[in-house]
C-alpha positions as CSV (number, residue, x, y, z in Angstrom):
1,M,97.6,-99.9,-180.9
2,N,97.7,-99.2,-177.2
3,E,97.9,-103.0,-176.7
4,G,100.8,-103.2,-179.0
5,A,102.6,-100.4,-177.2
6,D,101.8,-102.2,-173.9
7,L,103.3,-105.4,-175.2
8,V,106.5,-103.6,-176.1
9,I,106.7,-101.8,-172.8
10,A,106.1,-105.1,-170.9
11,D,108.7,-107.0,-172.8
12,L,111.5,-104.4,-172.9
13,D,113.2,-102.5,-170.1
14,L,112.2,-99.0,-171.3
15,G,113.1,-95.8,-169.5
16,D,110.5,-93.1,-168.9
17,R,111.6,-91.1,-171.9
18,D,111.2,-94.1,-174.2
19,M,107.7,-95.0,-172.8
20,D,106.6,-91.3,-173.2
21,L,107.8,-91.3,-176.8
22,L,106.1,-94.6,-177.5
23,G,102.9,-93.2,-176.0
24,L,103.1,-90.0,-178.0
25,T,103.6,-92.0,-181.2
26,V,100.5,-94.1,-180.5
27,V,98.4,-91.0,-179.7
28,T,99.7,-89.3,-182.9
29,I,98.8,-92.4,-185.0
30,I,95.3,-92.6,-183.5
31,D,94.7,-88.9,-183.9
32,R,95.7,-89.1,-187.6
33,I,93.3,-92.0,-188.2
34,F,90.3,-90.3,-186.4
35,T,90.7,-86.7,-187.3
36,G,91.7,-87.1,-190.9
37,K,93.9,-84.0,-190.7
38,P,97.3,-85.0,-192.2
39,E,98.2,-81.4,-192.6
40,D,98.3,-80.8,-188.8
41,G,101.6,-80.8,-187.0
42,L,102.6,-82.4,-183.8
43,D,101.6,-79.3,-181.8
44,D,98.1,-79.6,-183.1
45,V,98.0,-83.3,-182.2
46,I,99.3,-82.6,-178.7
47,S,96.8,-79.7,-178.1
48,R,93.9,-82.0,-179.1
49,N,95.0,-85.0,-177.0
50,Y,96.7,-83.8,-173.9
51,Q,94.7,-81.9,-171.3
52,D,96.3,-79.1,-169.2
53,V,99.7,-79.3,-170.9
54,T,101.3,-77.4,-173.7
55,P,103.2,-78.8,-176.6
56,E,106.3,-77.4,-174.9
57,D,105.5,-79.4,-171.8
58,V,105.2,-82.6,-173.8
59,R,108.5,-81.9,-175.6
60,S,110.2,-81.4,-172.2
61,W,109.3,-85.0,-171.3
62,M,111.7,-86.1,-174.0
63,D,114.7,-84.3,-172.5
């Protein structure tokens, strides 16, 4: 999945926000596959996968 995201990033002229959003999407998909917790929300996914940042921090990257 990361290779697919890298291919898109390499081929398209994405801004920082778009690259962050694509990365967050990949992390969320991988998290869902490996944790098997479909009931968890985005905050749970962020908390499990991003060190030293809060869900609010990650959301601020999308501004």
